[in-house]
TIKOL-507052 format. One record per residue (C-alpha): x, y, z. Coordinates in steps of 0.001 Angstrom, whole numbers, padded with zeros to 6 digits, always signed. Layout:
! residues N
XYZ
...
END
This chain:
! residues 563
+129216+053078-190908
+130150+055351-188277
+133807+054650-186581
+134645+055546-182979
+137982+055661-182194
+138534+055677-178264
+141024+057020-176377
+141976+058083-172909
+141226+062047-172031
+144219+063686-171862
+142711+066680-169729
+143634+065646-166714
+144553+062327-164414
+141676+060706-164017
+142122+059123-167476
+138217+058763-168863
+138375+056872-171665
+136031+058676-174710
+135955+058432-178720
+136078+060677-181273
+134143+060126-184662
+135494+062272-187576
+134417+062433-191075
+134889+065112-194174
+132725+067482-192219
+132854+067455-188261
+134605+066105-185260
+132714+065095-182388
+132984+063333-179182
+131320+059981-178773
+131008+058477-174954
+131564+054922-174218
+129114+053089-172115
+130758+050574-169565
+134267+052945-169131
+136577+053064-166615
+136474+055331-164551
+133544+057376-166232
+131435+054736-167267
+130547+056777-170647
+129981+060585-168235
+132455+063294-169198
+133306+066680-168060
+133033+069505-169883
+136828+069300-170597
+136324+065810-172106
+133281+067013-174046
+135010+069713-175396
+137764+067456-177329
+136639+067843-180704
+136612+071431-180166
+140175+071339-178554
+141378+069373-181270
+139726+071747-184499
+140261+074620-182347
+141418+077643-184434
+144394+078718-182506
+146488+075520-183418
+150000+076501-184452
+150410+074701-187354
+154340+075867-189030
+157253+077099-186678
+157371+080836-185738
+159962+082840-185052
+159989+086091-184047
+156377+086051-184551
+156998+084966-188669
+156084+081572-189894
+159197+079748-191400
+159635+076214-192537
+160255+073511-190335
+163807+072982-191846
+164513+076291-191218
+163997+075778-187665
+165680+072304-187052
+168677+073829-189353
+169036+077161-186585
+167882+075445-183397
+170974+072878-184507
+173314+075379-185535
+173234+076535-182218
+173816+073268-180389
+176623+072537-182965
+178906+075587-182158
+182395+075483-181212
+181390+077121-177712
+177772+076237-177312
+176049+078589-174914
+174620+076592-171451
+171721+075056-172566
+169069+073904-170151
+166219+071724-171208
+162614+071613-169508
+159244+070061-170164
+155959+070374-168979
+152120+068669-170284
+151360+066692-173189
+154047+064260-173447
+153552+060816-173680
+156178+058664-171121
+157956+057982-174714
+158318+061346-175401
+159480+062619-171971
+162297+059457-171877
+163625+061152-175022
+163621+064644-173771
+165343+062901-171113
+167895+060994-173343
+168442+063925-175883
+170217+065938-172271
+171758+063230-171733
+173421+063017-175106
+174047+067363-174911
+175958+066734-171594
+172900+068713-169917
+172454+068930-166424
+169907+071824-166256
+167138+069622-166458
+163576+070992-165144
+159914+070393-165104
+158055+073457-166461
+155064+072437-165107
+154496+074857-162209
+151210+074931-161454
+150933+074341-157112
+149623+070691-157938
+152720+069919-159577
+154328+069299-156353
+152393+066015-155780
+154900+064544-157148
+157222+064809-154059
+156601+061730-152223
+156973+060518-148381
+158361+056774-149218
+155712+055573-146219
+152238+057356-147983
+150606+054362-150614
+148729+055864-153830
+145036+055390-153451
+143371+053775-156711
+139609+053901-157704
+138876+051041-155955
+140368+052767-152613
+137889+055272-153424
+135234+052821-154168
+135604+051212-150841
+136718+053653-148375
+134579+054573-145611
+136241+058281-144582
+137526+060836-146820
+139248+063867-146181
+139206+066081-149210
+141280+069739-149168
+140012+071709-152119
+137239+072116-154744
+138103+068631-156173
+134138+068202-157750
+134323+071435-159883
+137698+070494-161185
+137506+067094-161471
+134152+066003-161966
+134087+062801-162907
+135619+061441-159408
+132081+062891-157510
+130154+059677-158387
+132647+056949-157101
+132969+059387-154150
+129720+059804-153287
+128626+056446-153494
+131321+055097-151201
+129493+057787-148803
+126567+056760-148636
+126906+053145-148925
+126745+053118-145461
+124926+055699-143035
+128427+055771-140671
+130896+056850-143631
+131827+060674-143572
+133111+063197-145930
+135337+066064-144290
+135997+069290-146155
+139190+071662-145760
+138630+074677-147952
+138697+078709-147528
+135563+078990-149192
+132492+077093-149476
+132437+075364-152848
+130649+072770-154167
+132524+069914-153248
+131991+071611-149621
+128436+071199-149693
+128630+067329-149986
+130636+067648-146797
+129839+065841-143197
+131540+068141-141700
+133255+071325-143450
+135814+073404-141860
+136798+076344-143477
+139760+078066-142503
+141530+081621-144006
+143250+080788-147927
+146846+079484-147699
+146354+077767-143972
+144516+074506-145583
+147829+072639-144711
+147807+074290-140792
+144868+073247-140197
+146308+069404-141610
+149460+069785-139084
+147112+070102-136278
+145481+067013-136591
+148482+065577-137110
+149443+066914-133735
+145870+065326-132535
+146635+062144-133769
+150845+061908-132910
+148930+062464-129283
+152338+064771-128774
+152884+068599-130466
+155286+068172-132612
+158975+069569-131955
+158886+072196-134750
+155584+073663-133182
+156846+074302-129606
+157349+078004-130132
+154537+078514-131731
+150651+079147-129999
+148508+075979-131002
+148075+075828-134175
+144135+075760-134119
+144425+078831-132530
+146217+080600-135428
+144230+079649-137595
+141141+080228-135814
+139406+077038-136075
+137453+075180-132932
+140039+072373-131383
+137156+070086-130880
+135847+070006-134937
+139669+068945-135650
+139759+066476-132986
+136321+065003-133829
+137779+065273-137517
+141153+063400-136833
+139789+060594-134504
+137712+059763-137516
+139803+059775-140207
+142215+057755-137428
+139478+054949-136596
+137847+053900-139884
+139744+051007-141600
+139956+052829-145347
+140350+056308-145960
+141503+058012-148863
+142665+062079-148318
+142155+063616-151938
+143964+067302-152739
+143231+069100-155109
+144740+072844-155504
+144418+076213-158381
+147178+078677-159509
+146768+081718-156696
+145308+079457-154560
+148553+077978-152158
+151505+080298-150356
+154036+077390-150291
+152930+073958-152677
+155230+071722-151389
+154175+072528-148205
+150810+071656-148861
+151765+068993-150525
+154005+067495-148013
+151408+068028-144416
+149172+066100-146266
+150903+063029-146557
+153043+063609-143072
+149168+063020-141636
+148495+060426-143220
+151849+058696-142773
+150743+058850-138968
+146746+057130-139450
+146082+053719-138365
+144596+051219-140566
+144748+051788-144387
+144518+055247-145240
+146136+056208-148699
+146495+059865-150857
+144737+060279-153958
+146615+063648-155752
+144210+065367-157942
+146101+067245-160979
+145306+068084-164990
+149170+066373-165845
+151272+063788-164381
+154926+065725-165032
+157543+064013-163366
+160661+065902-161629
+163587+067018-163489
+167064+066989-161790
+166709+070288-160501
+163610+072518-159682
+162745+075090-162182
+163430+078003-159896
+166800+076964-160180
+167019+077307-163820
+164661+080931-163993
+167732+081857-161041
+169912+081070-163829
+168602+082411-166629
+168637+085591-165001
+172269+085435-164023
+173011+084556-167651
+174080+080858-166457
+171821+080108-169107
+171412+081132-172708
+169798+078658-174482
+166198+077158-172931
+164304+074087-175257
+161092+073072-173670
+159098+070168-174947
+155036+070468-174136
+152273+072474-174422
+152104+075409-171625
+154980+076816-170896
+155700+079803-171499
+152379+080991-172283
+150628+080344-169587
+153464+081970-167193
+153619+085479-168286
+155637+086325-164542
+158354+084406-166729
+158603+086309-169767
+161327+089273-168281
+163695+086416-167347
+162996+084966-170658
+164157+087797-173017
+167555+087618-171401
+168287+084197-173197
+169667+084113-176505
+167192+082061-178224
+164153+079775-176294
+162980+077261-178227
+159503+075749-177010
+157139+073377-178524
+153348+074466-178725
+149496+073923-179339
+148321+077203-179095
+149927+079642-179828
+148143+083318-178183
+147641+086486-179995
+150058+088342-177451
+152410+091437-178310
+154464+090088-175212
+155100+086814-176518
+156057+088488-180188
+158894+090308-178002
+160685+086952-176823
+163661+085401-178840
+161296+082505-179230
+161290+079701-181837
+157942+078128-181558
+157059+074791-183267
+154280+073196-183899
+153106+069958-181766
+150715+067374-181883
+148524+066590-179207
+147969+064203-176945
+144990+063219-179192
+146648+062601-182286
+149271+060104-180868
+150382+056794-180036
+152055+056561-176919
+151502+055695-173131
+150261+058426-170100
+150244+057957-166508
+146694+058373-164752
+145574+058072-161582
+144610+054250-162585
+148319+053569-163764
+150026+053887-166907
+147316+053619-169956
+148081+053512-173929
+146895+055482-175982
+145842+056040-179975
+145772+058398-182158
+141485+059347-182859
+142260+061780-185974
+145475+062189-187805
+147960+065177-186760
+146611+068408-187851
+148801+069158-190484
+152253+071072-190204
+152680+069137-187054
+154782+066953-185314
+154665+064761-181977
+157585+065551-179333
+158547+062261-180425
+159494+063338-183980
+160849+067059-182993
+163655+065347-180500
+164862+062780-182746
+164931+065036-185689
+167003+067263-183898
+168911+064164-182958
+169962+063432-186195
+170769+066730-187082
+173510+066659-184565
+174154+063267-185085
+173123+062027-182266
+172054+058251-181722
+168818+057635-179171
+167265+054508-177561
+164021+055907-176687
+163471+053482-173692
+160740+053996-171710
+160832+055316-168299
+158245+056447-165544
+158452+060168-164348
+160841+061029-162516
+159241+061874-158521
+161557+062937-155517
+161011+061929-152000
+159731+064555-149146
+162427+065522-146186
+159716+065795-143334
+161864+067958-141500
+162448+070367-144185
+158182+070491-145004
+157576+071151-141323
+160415+073976-140984
+158561+075293-143893
+154870+076205-141644
+157342+079107-140287
+156911+081216-143423
+153272+081183-143281
+151800+084278-141107
+148576+084455-139675
+146311+085242-142034
+145195+089020-140538
+149533+089725-140924
+149417+088695-144548
+146357+090843-145458
+145677+094531-145316
+142178+095868-143732
+141236+097946-146375
+142286+095573-149311
+140780+091848-150374
+142640+088737-150610
+142502+086996-154023
+142857+083724-154602
+142703+082008-157713
+140267+078710-158879
+139991+076144-161237
+136478+074943-162693
+136092+072303-165372
+134848+074600-167844
+137045+077397-170184
+140175+074956-170087
+142702+076786-170423
+141145+079576-171510
+141060+077595-175080
+137108+077732-174920
+136464+081429-174012
+136167+084539-176236
+138882+087058-176546
+137079+089018-173521
+139484+091965-174311
+136559+092768-177189
+133367+094560-175286
+131659+092279-177036
+133244+089137-175814
+133100+087448-172305
+134711+088852-169548
+136074+086898-166533
+134486+087481-163132
+135398+088281-159732
+133578+086648-156888
+132974+088880-153604
+131083+088787-150486
+128198+090905-150404
+129517+092949-147330
+132330+093876-149525
+130205+094525-152498
+128253+096521-150217
+131703+098571-149098
+132916+098792-153100
+129471+099985-154111
+129269+097124-156442
+126113+095492-157831
+126255+091711-159714
+127878+092010-162885
+128864+095847-162640
+132122+096242-164157
+135790+097268-162109
+139162+097243-162473
+140771+094962-160151
+144640+096475-158720
+147206+094748-156937
+150565+096332-155677
+152446+095346-159599
+149611+095017-161744
+145844+096800-162786
+143588+094233-164826
+140150+094880-166355
+137382+095066-167220
+136368+092429-165314
+132712+091789-163707
+131508+091412-160249
+130342+087995-159249
+128373+088787-155819
+128548+085318-153548
+127677+084236-150250
+129996+080915-150344
+133406+083421-150575
+134194+085237-146879
+134374+088542-146246
+137917+090156-147061
+138344+087383-149516
+138093+087881-153664
+137978+085020-156275
+138846+084805-159963
+139206+081874-162257
+142787+080819-163141
+142821+079720-166873
+143426+083014-168915
+146819+084086-168849
+145771+087640-168340
+144218+086520-165247
+146752+084096-164022
+149326+087188-164686
+147586+088742-161280
+149471+086459-159055
+152939+087049-158743
+155708+084228-158919
+157785+083746-155893
+161052+081359-156033
+162149+079904-152650
+164947+077631-152557
+163889+076554-156238
+159948+075634-155982
+157691+077981-158039
+154575+079577-155996
+152075+081639-157128
+150088+082763-153708
+147007+084749-153236
+147582+088706-153102
+146313+091239-152078
+144083+093500-154595
+142024+097096-154184
+138354+096607-156841
+137581+099469-158403
+134211+100010-160085
+133919+101694-163287
+131462+104594-164474
+129396+104134-167505
+130615+105709-170005
+128388+109046-171376
+127424+109450-175044
+128375+112885-175306
+125357+113440-177800
+122787+111297-175198
+124069+113730-172045
+123319+117092-174299
END
């Protein structure tokens, strides 16, 4: 008899239910009819869960300087550093793939060691949805189903496909219900909009704040010295006024936000502008921030930890999670200044730059292999392992407890919810001044490169090694007008150049959905993510769009054929 082990999909905050069947020869996904919120449906990430469990790049033993060592050796090496009489300054960070119980243990472990340098290393732009305006309520799935009007910022139907059905069901329940979309690209989500407000990349929060002015009936004081915002972004005031009026007058509405690496100039402004707008709306309006993970805040911002590393104020970094540092090549130069980097990991990429880090990487189990509690938009959900942890891996709970034992520390493991921070409205509004008009951000002879995050190719784990000629190569989307100027055709091979980096080969994808002067690249591979520069401002990390040029690669001519 086939046994289906049920659990919660760990790949985004929707918390879809799925099943896994594992026997001696295979691991496969099963679909749970009647499950919430997906009713048996799964996006490409959920469908790939079995591949994720059995991926050939899983790390199964501790790795130090590129070489495998035993768990005993690893724990003793870490404990030796932490037991020194003059312990070097330490920081603890954490990112995705932690249960709430593990998150709590990490905090407790840091407290026992007297460590104040505690921060989240999940520095995706969506992390700043953790900053909350106290008057704003978070939406549930029931709120989505009952909503009469939606404001969607970002391409959430591509990033989080499962949420599209309840949104569209609610939209078509009544002919007066509406969907409004704000984005810089005419995306799949924008195709379902009753009104699509297309802005320049990075100007999404400006459009939202102009609607805030319309709803409040007065110009926000911080904007008084500027041009009207709709003039600044080139969007018709009448369009913004119509959308703002519909959102304000509806009895129930949801503002839904999704974003991508390389898409946002100021992620805190992006989050804050949406919530500030919601706070001004009448009746019952709620916020639904969509992300891959719910990762709580720490005592400090990661940017502050990074500055301390660069200033030699932190010499040892312990990270618990899955992404860091592999998916942030921009931080490698700073990490090389550490005496020791310890990081849990589920995958170990074949990257020579990783081997240059003073690192000790510990193989961690996936959430599909654990007991615990995770946060979703439906609230906290219990997860159970669908399969035994891969041989050689340990849960973060086990790792932290083993380190505590080595250091003679007693931990209670009392769970706590992820820590969030409150938004200061004045700080959010003032940060608007840091976004110059699009014409000042992009030179006429360059393209403005932005990122996208589709639900397939999750974290690049299911893609081939695109550096090999026979393998999959990432595509860069460009408008036909720019393609003609560049003299490139569909599927031509190009080299992409920014002021600091050169990348290629890449394939050209010509699309009318991309505006002129803009190019779009998927950011699931560390290689494509590396083109975006890390900016730290007041501790806040961002990876804004970047100016680039595209150069067509001429086909190589075989010398024998040429003769």
